[in-house]
N, C-alpha and C positions, 0 to 999 in steps of 0.2 A: 416219508412212504406215502404215494399218490397211491389214494384208491383205486382203479378202475372201472368205468364202468359198463355194465353187463349188457351186453346187445342182442346175445343169446339167448332163449329161453331155458334150453341146456346147460348153460354155463350159470344159471342162478342155482343157489342152495337151497334142500326142503324146506327149511324154514325162513321165510323172508322178514326182513326187518320193514319200518317203515318206509325207508331210507332209499332199501331196494326195491321197494314196489315204485316210489315215487323216481327215479330213474331208470328204471326200468320204462315206465308209459310216459315222464316226462312231465310230471306232476310235481307239486308242491310238496314237502310234507306232513305242512300241516291239513295237505286236500286228501292225505291217505287217511290221518286223522281223524277227518270230520267223519271220512267214508267210513273207517273200523267203527264210528260211532253209531252207523246207521245199522238197526237192525238187519238180515239179512234176507225176510221177504222184503224191506223196501229197498235196496240194493247196496247192504252195505257187504261190505267183505267178514266173513267168519274170522274172529282172532282171539287172539291169548295172550296174559301175559305170565312174563319170567321177569320177574323182579317190577324193577319198572318202565323194563322195554316191551312193546307190544309185540308181537308174530303170527302170520297166517301161513299157512301150510300151501306150500307152491300149487299144489291140484285144487287145492279152495279157491286159491287169487284164481287160477284158469276157468275153475267151473265160474265163478261172478265173472270174467271175462267173456265166456261162451252165453251169459243168460242177457251180457248186455246186446251182444250182436245179435241174438233172436229179438228181442225187442225193437229192434230198433229194424230189423228187418220187417218183422209184424207192421210196424208202421209206417215203412215205405210202400208198403203193396198193397 
């Protein structure tokens, strides 16, 4: 069974794996884990562990993305 990549925000589940985030944003899974390792105050995505898997809430990922956009617009102005 082939796993299809989600192209629309609304298609993503409420709890996202590193692979979900990587596929959606066109990143590597390793990059997402590096972002998970950063503190949210330093640009990281808030996340939690379920066994050996790390997850992020969809709304936390949206907030992270929106914060990145805000910082870029401030630097552009």
